[in-house]
N, C-alpha and C positions, 0 to 999 in steps of 0.2 A: 267235555261238555259241561258248561256251567248249569247249575240247577235252578238258580234264581230263588223265588220269583222276582221279576223286575217290574218296576213301575212303568206303565204305558204313558207316552206323551201324546197319544191320539185322543181325540174327543171321546168322552165317555160314551160307551154303547156302540161305537163304530164296529161294523163287520170287518173281517180280516182282509178282504180283497175287493177290488174294483168290480170284478165280474159278478160277485154275489150281491151287489147293491142295486137299489132303485134310485137312490139319491146320492150324489157325489158332492161332498163338502170340500171347498178349497179356500185356504187362507190367502188374503190379498194385502200384504203388508206395505201399503203405499200411501203417502200423504204429501206428494210432491207439489200439489197446487193449493195446499191449505192456506186460507186467507187470514186466519186469526191465531189459534193456538195449535201448533203441530203436536204430533204424538200418536195419531191413530194408527201409524204403521206398527206399533207395538201391540195392538189389540188382539190380533188373531192368536198369537202365542199365549197371551195372558188369559184370554177367554177359554182356550183349550185346557189350561191348567185349572181354571175356576170351575170348569164343568164337572170335575171330580168331587166338588162340594155339594152337588145335587143328587137327588135320587133319580134312578132311571124311569121310575113310574111317575106319570102326571095324573093326579086326581082330577084336574080340570078337564082333561081330555080322555081319561080312563084308558090310557094306553102306555105301553112300555116302549122305551127306545129300541128294544129288540124287535118290536113289531114294525118299526119304520124301515129297517134295512138300509142304513146309510153308511157310506164309506168316507172316512176322513183321509183325503189324499195328501194332507200336509199343506205347507205354504209354497206358493210359487216364488221363484227367485227372479227379481227384477233388476234391470240395469240402472244403477243409481244415476239420477239426474236426467234420465231420458223418458219423458212422459209418453211419447208416441210409441216407443218400443214396448213400454209397460202395457199400454192399451192393446197392442198387437198380441202380446203374450197371453193376456187374459182372454181376448177374443178367440184365439186359436184353441186354447184349452177348453173354453166353454162350448165352442162349436163341436168339438169332439165328443163332449158329454152328451149334448143334445142329439148328435147324429147316431150315437150308440143307444138311443132310446131311453136315456136316463134323465133324471131331473137334476138341476144345478142349484147348489146353495153356496153363495159366496160370503165370506166373512172378512169385512174390511177393518181397517183401511178407510180412506176418505170416500166420498160419495161418487167421485168420478169413475170409480171402478165398475159402477153399474152400467155405464154406457156401452162398453165393449161386450158385456154379457148380454145385454138386450139386443145389440146388433147381431150377435151370434144366434140368439134365440129366434130372431125374426127371419133368419135365413133357413131355419129348419121348420119352424112352426108358423103357419099362416094364421090370420085372424087373431092377432096378438094385441093385448091391452096391458097396461101397467097400472098397478095400484101403488101409490106413493105416500108413505107416511113420513112427515118431516115438520120441523118448525119453520123451514124456509122454502120459498118458492122454487129456487134453483132454475129460474127461467131467464136469466140474463143472457144477452147475446154474447157477451164476453165479460171477463173480469180482468181489468188492467191490461186490456188488449189481447188476452189469451182466451180463445174460444173453447178450448178443452180445459175446463175448470170445474171444481166441485160446485161452484156457484152457477154454472150453466148446464149442468148435466141433464136436467129435464128438457131444456131447450134442444139439446142435441138429440135426445131420445124422441121428442115430438117430431123432429125433422125426419126421423126414420119410420116411425109407426103411425104418425098423424096425431095431432094434439087432441082430437076428439076421442082418442083411445087411451087417454090418461085420466085417472081419477086421483085427486090429492086430498089428504086427510091430515088435519092438525096444523095446517099452515097458518102462521101468525107474523111473518116477517118477510119483507121484500120490497122492491122498488114499485112505484106506482104503475109503471108500464108492465111489470110482471103480473100484478093483480088484474090489469086490463086483459092480458092474455088468458088468465084463468076465467075471467068473466065471459070473454068472447067464446071460449070453447066449453064452458060449464064444467071445468075440471074439478073445482073445489066442492067438497061435500062434507056435511057433518051428520048425515043421516044414512042409514043402511040403504034406504030406497034410492039414494044417489048413485048406487052401483048397478042399478037395474039395467042400464043400457049396455053393460059389458058382461052380463051374467052368462051369455052363451059363447064368450070368447075364451081363448087360452090366456092365462094370466101370468105375468111376471110381477112378483111382489117385492118391493124394495122398502126397507125400514131404516130411515136415518134415526138413530137412537135418541137424537135431540128432540124428537117429537114428544118425548116424555118431559114433564116439568123438571126444571133443575133441582127442585126439592127431592126428586126421585133419582135424577140422573145428572149429577154434577160433573162426571168424568167425560166431558165431550168438548170438542174444540170451539163450538159456537153456541153456548147455552142461551136459551130464550125463555123468559118467564111466560107463564100462562099455558103450559102444556098439558098433555093428557096424564092421568094417573096410570099406574101399571094396569089396574083392573079395567080401565076404559080401553086401553090398547088390547088387552087380552080378549075383551068382549068383541071387539072388531074382528080379531083373528078367528074367534069361534064362528062368527057370521061368514067370514071369507072362506072357511073350511069347505063350504058347499061348492065353491068355484073350482075350475080346472086349473090348478096352479102347476105350471111346468118349470118354473124357475123362481129363485128368490135370493135376496141378500139382506144382511144386517150390517150396517156401516156406522162409522163416525164415533165409536167409542175411543176416547183418549184416556187410557187408564191412569196415567200418572197425575191427573188433576183431581183424583179422588183417592187419597192415601188410605182411606178406610177399606178400599177395594169393593165397596158395596155396588158401585156402578158396574164393575166388571161382572160381579155375580148376577146382577139384574140382566145385563146383556146376554150372559150365558142362558138365563132362563127364557128370555125372549127367543133365542135361537132354538131352545128345546121346544117351545110352543110352535114355532114355525115348522120344525121337523114333524110335529104331530099333525099338522094340517096339510102337509104336502102329499 
């Protein structure tokens, strides 16, 4: 018997088993519909390693990761080049988590991975709404003829849960018709009061890391100037902590575009914040 000790490759603070957890974290290494700079498939593994550079205690939330009781299940294995089978694998695993009475936390990967998770969530949890942080609308009908794209993920989600049940924060880029959809359904908000209409619903929280300004988050596939500061995002999360969050994900880190690895460290801290409010 080897005595070790051995370094863990799990996310820092993970409990040792699925049955002991409230929240299940799953890595989603997929960027098959990326429209600009690929590489987000490498994010889950790199974030997992970066997590060991943080403390388990969050002074902002006055909580330890050990209080959270989450389990890092590792990364799902996807069939290369087959988007639909990838989505099916995510949906099947997410649905199992929800049916087991646990909360789901996905670590992407590109933003399309949110769609099957929300589909699975809607099968188990009624009265569902989505809070969406992003630089981009993601409301295209399709991208280059492909309906299942990271550029159309919120359009697909709206078709499942109803666009009136989507709230979007940080959006600053998109087609005119996408902004018209946001206006029609009043999805876009820059005030906490804009979330009032969904306060009694169950919430799936999705954070595209490019909601942060590129001066903070350069390691992403589609950087867009004019974004939130880290503190602004964290203040939103502190407010959302009062909501009933049943699922969440953090997506679109592309670690190799920031050789300093600061972007990866920031993504890891965003994930720790999300764990604190779930």
